[in-house]
GUSE-85672 format. One line per 3 residues: their letters; for each residue x, y, z of C-alpha. Coordinates in steps of 0.25 Angstrom, whole numbers, plus 5000, padded with zeros to 4 digits. Layout:
N
a	X,Y,Z  ...
***
This chain:
250
mhq	5024,5129,5099  5039,5125,5101  5049,5120,5091
lfp	5057,5108,5097  5064,5103,5084  5071,5107,5076
pga	5077,5118,5086  5076,5132,5083  5066,5130,5072
dgd	5053,5138,5071  5041,5131,5077  5031,5136,5068
lhr	5022,5125,5063  5023,5130,5048  5038,5128,5048
cyv	5038,5115,5055  5027,5109,5046  5024,5117,5034
app	5038,5122,5030  5046,5108,5029  5049,5104,5015
rpp	5042,5091,5011  5047,5086,4998  5038,5075,4992
pag	5045,5061,4991  5046,5055,4977  5032,5051,4972
rpw	5023,5056,4984  5020,5067,4993  5027,5070,5006
vmv	5019,5064,5017  5017,5070,5030  5009,5063,5042
nmv	5003,5072,5053  4998,5065,5066  4996,5068,5080
asv	4999,5057,5092  5000,5056,5107  5013,5054,5114
dgg	5009,5039,5114  5006,5038,5099  4991,5039,5099
atv	4985,5046,5087  4971,5049,5091  4961,5052,5103
sgr	4948,5045,5101  4951,5043,5086  4955,5058,5083
saa	4969,5064,5083  4963,5078,5086  4964,5077,5101
lgg	4979,5075,5100  4989,5087,5099  4980,5098,5101
apd	4983,5112,5095  4998,5110,5092  4993,5097,5083
raa	4982,5105,5077  4992,5116,5073  5002,5107,5067
fst	4991,5099,5060  4986,5112,5053  5000,5116,5049
irt	5003,5102,5044  4991,5102,5035  4996,5114,5028
vpd	5007,5106,5022  5001,5095,5013  4995,5094,5000
vil	4986,5082,5004  4982,5077,5018  4981,5062,5019
vga	4972,5056,5029  4964,5043,5032  4949,5043,5032
gtv	4948,5038,5046  4956,5051,5050  4947,5059,5042
rae	4935,5054,5049  4941,5054,5063  4947,5068,5062
ryg	4935,5073,5055  4943,5079,5043  4939,5090,5035
ppr	4946,5095,5023  4960,5102,5025  4958,5117,5028
ash	4968,5128,5030  4969,5144,5031  4970,5153,5019
evq	4984,5156,5024  4988,5141,5024  4981,5139,5010
aqr	4989,5150,5004  5002,5145,5010  4999,5131,5004
rar	4996,5138,4990  5009,5145,4991  5016,5132,4993
gqa	5009,5127,4980  4999,5118,4988  4984,5118,4987
alp	4977,5127,4998  4973,5115,5006  4978,5100,5007
rla	4970,5089,5001  4965,5077,5009  4968,5063,5005
ivs	4959,5053,5013  4963,5039,5014  4951,5030,5015
grl	4951,5015,5013  4936,5013,5013  4932,5027,5008
dld	4924,5029,5021  4923,5044,5020  4912,5054,5022
ats	4910,5061,5009  4902,5072,5016  4913,5075,5026
avf	4920,5089,5026  4933,5082,5021  4926,5081,5008
tea	4915,5091,5007  4924,5103,5012  4937,5099,5004
tep	4942,5109,4995  4948,5098,4987  4943,5084,4987
pfv	4951,5074,4996  4958,5062,4991  4953,5049,4996
lta	4963,5038,4995  4958,5024,4996  4962,5010,4992
gag	4948,5008,4985  4942,5000,4996  4930,5009,4998
rpd	4916,5007,4994  4912,5012,4980  4901,5021,4986
rrr	4911,5028,4995  4920,5030,4983  4909,5037,4975
dld	4906,5046,4987  4920,5051,4987  4923,5052,4973
dia	4916,5066,4972  4923,5072,4984  4937,5066,4984
evw	4948,5061,4975  4948,5046,4978  4961,5038,4975
ela	4961,5023,4976  4975,5018,4978  4976,5004,4983
sat	4989,4997,4987  4992,4982,4984  4986,4979,4997
gql	4973,4986,4995  4977,4998,5004  4978,5012,5000
dlr	4991,5015,4993  4996,5028,5000  5009,5028,4993
aal	5001,5028,4980  4992,5039,4985  5003,5048,4989
erl	5010,5046,4975  4997,5050,4968  4995,5062,4977
aga	5010,5066,4973  5005,5065,4959  4994,5075,4962
gvr	5004,5085,4967  5003,5082,4982  5017,5084,4988
tvl	5013,5083,5003  5003,5074,5010  5000,5075,5025
ceg	4994,5062,5031  4985,5064,5044  4983,5050,5046
gps	4977,5041,5051  4987,5031,5057  4984,5020,5046
ina	4988,5030,5035  5000,5034,5042  5004,5020,5044
qlv	5003,5017,5029  5011,5030,5026  5022,5025,5036
add	5022,5011,5030  5024,5016,5016  5034,5026,5021
lvd	5027,5038,5015  5028,5048,5027  5038,5059,5025
ewc	5034,5068,5038  5027,5065,5051  5020,5076,5059
ltl	5016,5071,5072  5010,5079,5084  5013,5072,5097
apt	5003,5075,5107  5006,5075,5122  4996,5065,5125
alg	4996,5050,5128  4983,5042,5123  4986,5028,5126
gda	4976,5018,5122  4975,5013,5108  4976,5027,5101
pri	4981,5024,5087  4995,5028,5083  4997,5039,5071
vhg	5002,5027,5063  4995,5014,5063  4995,5003,5053
pgs	5005,4993,5046  5019,4997,5049  5031,5000,5040
saa	5043,4990,5038  5052,5002,5041  5053,5014,5050
hdl	5052,5027,5044  5061,5037,5051  5058,5051,5053
qla	5065,5064,5057  5060,5074,5066  5058,5088,5059
hvl	5052,5096,5070  5045,5096,5084  5035,5106,5089
eda	5030,5106,5103  5017,5113,5108  5010,5111,5121
gvl	5017,5097,5122  5013,5093,5108  5024,5089,5099
llr	5023,5092,5084  5033,5083,5077  5037,5083,5062
yer	5045,5071,5056  5050,5069,5042  5055,5056,5035
aap	5069,5054,5039  5080,5055,5028  5085,5041,5024
p	5098,5037,5032
***
């Protein structure tokens, strides 16, 4: 794996992804987004992202997951990518404890309709019950199924959609300092629209998909551009691992 930027820096994934400081903004956690895309902007192959990026992306994905207190993900991504609970080696768990974190990050699943399989491993094998974040539109019977296996938060905005800013503020109140969002595109779009993203981790795969493959951000746009500054680039077998941070105000 080759370090391209900044010049002369160590190319170790830990140094690039784990070591950087992430001071939480006032009232909410630091928010990271990690996604993979083709060179023409496609986010999935046959509905899944796993086919993009190969071994370099898997290595970055595993390393990035050692950072957050909470992993935020949409119910559609949980189903499509066949999510289980976060796992880590004993060494990584010890490193997290030494940093004052729980041994494993906790999942927070966004679900508008609470259409989640209560018997799936993401619930039954979790060391801590996942958060389920909803605007409260799901059927009461689905809510009852989840109440014993998850911590369900109903947080509706004035438009009736999930209020992600309120969810982040509540997580901060529970001691969460860093949140990693793993998509999907509609959640990413809401975070961008509300200007809640502090860091983007993007794997750029040397593949062109064409067709109607979705982008990594898809949904209502923001009224303003949100500038980023490049923090590092790693290259491995033609795959680019990019990390951006929110640009300082001019």
